[in-house]
C-alpha positions in Angstrom: 115.5 207.0 83.1 112.7 205.3 81.2 112.7 207.7 78.3 113.0 206.5 74.8 116.1 207.6 72.7 115.2 210.1 70.0 115.9 207.9 67.0 114.3 204.7 68.4 110.9 203.3 68.9 110.0 202.0 72.4 107.2 199.9 73.9 107.3 199.6 77.6 104.4 197.0 77.8 106.3 194.8 75.3 109.7 195.6 76.9 111.0 196.3 73.4 113.2 199.0 71.9 113.8 199.2 68.1 116.5 201.3 66.6 116.4 200.1 63.0 118.2 201.7 60.1 118.8 205.0 61.9 122.4 205.4 60.8 123.6 205.2 64.4 127.4 205.0 64.8 127.2 204.0 68.5 124.9 202.3 71.0 122.5 204.9 72.4 123.6 205.6 76.0 120.1 206.4 77.4 118.3 203.1 76.7 115.4 202.6 79.1 116.2 200.0 81.8 113.0 198.1 81.3 114.1 196.8 77.8 114.3 193.1 77.4 114.5 192.9 73.6 116.6 195.4 71.7 116.7 195.6 67.9 119.8 197.7 66.9 120.0 196.7 63.2 120.8 198.3 59.9 123.0 201.0 61.4 126.7 201.9 61.0 128.3 200.6 64.2 131.8 200.0 62.9 133.0 198.8 66.3 131.6 197.6 69.6 134.1 198.9 72.3 134.4 197.8 75.9 131.4 199.1 77.9 129.3 199.7 74.8 126.3 198.9 76.9 126.0 200.9 80.2 127.0 198.8 83.2 124.0 197.8 85.5 121.7 200.0 83.4 120.1 197.1 81.4 119.6 194.3 84.0 116.8 192.6 82.0 118.1 192.7 78.5 117.8 189.1 77.2 117.6 189.4 73.4 120.0 191.6 71.4 119.9 191.9 67.7 123.0 193.6 66.1 122.7 192.2 62.6 123.6 194.2 59.5 125.4 197.0 61.3 128.7 197.0 59.3 130.5 195.8 62.5 134.1 195.0 62.0 135.3 194.7 65.6 133.8 193.4 68.9 136.3 194.3 71.6 137.0 192.7 74.9 134.3 193.5 77.5 131.9 194.8 74.8 129.1 192.6 76.1 130.2 192.0 79.6 127.6 194.3 81.3 124.6 192.3 80.2 123.9 189.7 82.9 120.5 188.6 81.6 121.6 188.2 77.9 120.3 184.9 76.4 120.1 185.7 72.6 122.6 187.5 70.5 122.5 188.0 66.7 125.6 189.3 65.0 124.7 188.1 61.5 125.5 190.0 58.4 128.5 191.9 59.9 131.9 191.8 58.1 133.8 191.0 61.3 137.6 191.1 61.2 138.1 191.1 65.0 136.2 189.2 67.7 137.8 189.2 71.1 137.6 185.9 73.0 136.9 188.1 76.1 134.0 189.9 74.5 131.7 188.6 77.2 134.2 189.4 80.0 136.5 187.1 82.0 133.7 185.1 83.6 131.9 184.2 80.4 128.2 184.5 79.7 124.9 182.8 80.2 124.2 183.2 76.5 122.0 180.4 75.0 121.6 181.4 71.4 124.2 182.9 69.1 123.7 183.7 65.4 126.7 184.5 63.2 125.3 184.0 59.7 127.7 185.5 57.2 129.9 187.1 59.9 132.9 184.7 59.8 134.3 185.3 56.4 137.7 186.2 58.0 139.5 183.1 59.1 141.1 184.9 62.1 137.6 185.6 63.5 136.7 181.9 63.1 139.8 181.0 65.2 138.9 183.6 67.8 135.4 182.2 68.1 136.9 178.7 68.4 139.1 179.9 71.2 136.2 181.5 73.0 134.1 178.3 72.7 136.9 176.0 73.8 137.6 178.2 76.8 134.0 177.6 78.1 133.0 181.3 77.8 129.7 180.1 76.3 129.2 176.8 78.0 125.4 177.3 78.2 125.0 177.7 74.5 122.1 175.6 73.1 121.8 177.1 69.6 124.7 178.1 67.3 124.2 179.4 63.8 127.3 179.5 61.5 125.5 179.3 58.2 126.4 181.3 55.0 130.0 181.7 55.9 131.7 179.7 53.2 133.7 177.7 55.7 136.3 175.4 54.2 137.2 173.7 57.4 136.6 174.0 61.1 139.2 174.2 63.9 139.7 170.9 65.6 137.8 170.5 68.8 135.8 173.6 68.2 132.6 172.3 69.8 133.9 170.0 72.5 133.0 172.4 75.4 129.4 173.0 74.2 127.8 170.3 76.3 124.4 172.0 76.3 124.3 172.5 72.5 121.0 171.3 70.9 121.1 173.0 67.5 124.1 173.5 65.2 123.7 175.1 61.8 126.7 174.8 59.4 124.7 175.0 56.2 125.6 176.9 53.0 129.4 176.4 53.6 132.2 175.0 51.5 133.0 172.1 53.8 134.5 169.2 51.9 134.9 166.9 54.8 134.4 166.6 58.6 137.6 164.6 59.4 138.9 166.9 62.1 135.5 167.9 63.4 134.4 166.2 66.7 130.8 165.9 67.9 131.7 163.7 70.8 130.3 164.8 74.1 127.4 166.7 72.5 124.9 164.5 74.3 122.1 167.2 74.0 122.6 167.8 70.2 119.2 167.3 68.5 119.7 169.1 65.1 122.7 169.3 62.8 122.4 171.1 59.5 125.1 170.3 56.9 123.1 171.1 53.8 124.2 173.2 50.8 127.9 172.5 51.4 130.6 170.7 49.4 130.6 167.4 51.2 131.6 164.6 48.9 131.9 161.8 51.4 131.0 161.1 55.1 133.7 159.1 56.8 133.0 156.1 59.1 134.3 158.0 62.1 131.7 160.8 61.6 128.9 158.2 61.1 130.0 156.5 64.3 129.8 159.9 66.2 126.3 160.4 64.9 125.3 156.9 66.2 126.7 157.8 69.6 124.6 161.0 70.0 121.4 159.8 71.7 119.4 163.0 71.2 120.3 163.5 67.6 117.2 163.3 65.4 117.9 165.5 62.4 121.0 165.6 60.2 120.5 167.8 57.1 122.7 166.5 54.2 120.8 167.8 51.2 122.3 169.6 48.2 125.9 168.3 48.7 128.2 167.0 46.0 128.2 163.3 46.9 130.9 161.2 45.2 129.5 157.7 44.5 132.6 155.6 44.3 133.7 152.7 46.5 134.0 155.0 49.6 130.2 155.8 49.6 129.2 152.2 50.5 129.3 152.9 54.3 127.4 156.1 53.9 124.6 154.3 52.0 124.5 151.6 54.6 124.2 154.2 57.4 121.4 156.0 55.5 119.5 152.7 55.1 119.7 151.7 58.8 119.4 155.2 60.4 116.5 157.7 60.7 118.8 160.6 61.6 119.3 161.8 58.0 116.6 164.2 57.1 115.2 163.8 53.5 117.6 161.0 52.8 115.4 159.9 49.8 116.4 163.0 48.0 120.2 162.6 48.3 121.7 162.0 44.9 125.1 161.4 43.3 127.1 164.2 41.7 130.1 162.2 40.5 131.1 160.2 38.4 128.9 160.8 35.4 127.5 157.3 35.2 125.8 157.8 38.5 124.9 161.5 38.1 121.5 162.1 39.6 121.0 158.6 41.0 119.6 158.3 44.6 122.1 157.2 47.2 119.6 154.8 48.6 119.5 153.0 45.3 123.3 152.7 44.9 124.5 149.1 44.9 127.8 147.3 44.4 127.4 146.7 40.7 127.0 150.5 40.2 130.3 151.1 42.0 132.3 148.2 40.5 133.8 147.5 43.9 133.9 143.6 43.6 137.7 143.8 43.8 138.8 146.1 46.6 141.3 148.7 45.7 144.4 148.2 47.8 147.2 150.5 46.8 149.9 149.1 49.2 149.2 145.6 47.8 149.5 146.9 44.2 152.8 148.5 45.0 154.1 145.4 46.6 153.1 143.3 43.5 154.8 145.8 41.3 158.1 145.5 43.3 158.0 141.7 43.1 157.5 141.8 39.3 160.3 144.3 38.9 162.6 142.0 40.9 161.8 139.0 38.8 162.5 141.0 35.6 165.9 142.1 36.9 166.8 138.6 37.9 166.0 137.3 34.4 168.1 140.0 32.8 171.0 139.1 35.1 170.7 135.4 34.3 170.6 136.1 30.6 173.7 138.3 31.0 175.6 135.6 32.9 174.6 133.0 30.3 175.9 135.2 27.4 179.2 135.6 29.3 179.4 131.8 29.8 178.8 131.0 26.1 181.4 133.5 25.0 184.0 132.6 27.6 186.7 131.6 25.0 186.3 134.8 23.0 186.2 136.9 26.2 189.4 135.1 27.4 191.2 135.8 24.1 190.0 139.4 24.1 191.4 139.8 27.6 194.8 138.2 26.6 195.0 140.7 23.7 194.4 143.6 26.0 197.0 142.3 28.4 199.6 141.9 25.5 198.8 145.4 24.2 199.2 146.9 27.7 202.5 145.0 28.2 204.0 146.2 24.9 202.9 149.8 25.7 204.5 149.6 29.1 207.8 148.2 27.7 208.0 151.1 25.3 207.6 153.5 28.2 210.3 151.6 30.1 212.7 151.7 27.1 212.3 155.5 26.7 212.8 155.9 30.5 216.1 154.0 30.4 217.4 156.2 27.5 216.5 159.4 29.2 218.0 158.2 32.5 221.5 157.2 31.0 223.6 160.4 30.4 225.9 158.5 27.9 223.0 157.5 25.8 221.6 161.1 26.0 224.9 162.6 24.8 225.2 160.0 22.0 221.7 160.9 20.9 222.6 164.6 20.9 225.8 164.1 18.9 224.0 162.0 16.4 221.4 164.7 16.0 224.2 167.2 15.3 
């Protein structure tokens, strides 16, 4: 105990162990118990099994960096034996499996979690959401989910993170935040939504921002803002609030006539929103117009019938006479066929 593993570099005064780019395939079992900061990066740890860190052997380990290790699976109980763990970095690992019980049944006192570029698999994102919603990381104050190309986030993913202060969702593919709730995050101070695909920020999201008393920084830069009639509320919020960081640099991406124009300089004349677009009203008006047209066609048809009533009456009489003559012919032939005398007479005359 107290010795430094052969491939690693240790510093007892600094309470630090570095095992960087040593092609390790497993966590060294003989880590010194004094370690508080462990750098285990750039190796080839394909999986982190249960009990990967010796139970009760690392009582003071508070910062663990496992980035860039080719990790694909973090199994249940893999991080359960680290009671003092406060910072964990799993960035740059192509995770395909993340157990919601990775920190054990009782959860963890973890305060900072970095998962940059580690959530490319949607199943891993869902597992993380399950872990967070279950309260396994209720003490989390910093969460980094940047560089993951996220299209959407599971509903209610952050609702149990009441101690969260910093949330980084930058460099994603988020097109909207309609199902994302920030309610209850009373400690949230910083929210980074830059370098994404946001085109609009709904009123509900803006209302949530206003209801977060500690929120001071919202990063919205380098997004594809659509400057149509729906952007008016976003512009109004930007003008009245100091939460948006660098709001003077936010510009329109679409349509072409507003390309590159600052959001803060957008006005009603640029958007041509003097007449509100109300699709249900337009449909109702169309139905009324169609009804009027059909009524006019019906009236014209009845008028034509009335003006030609004599001709129509004569035509109907002719049809009636023709039908009557036709029926009389059928009746005459029936009588001949039904009378045996007439039938024999007809046969003899044929002979």
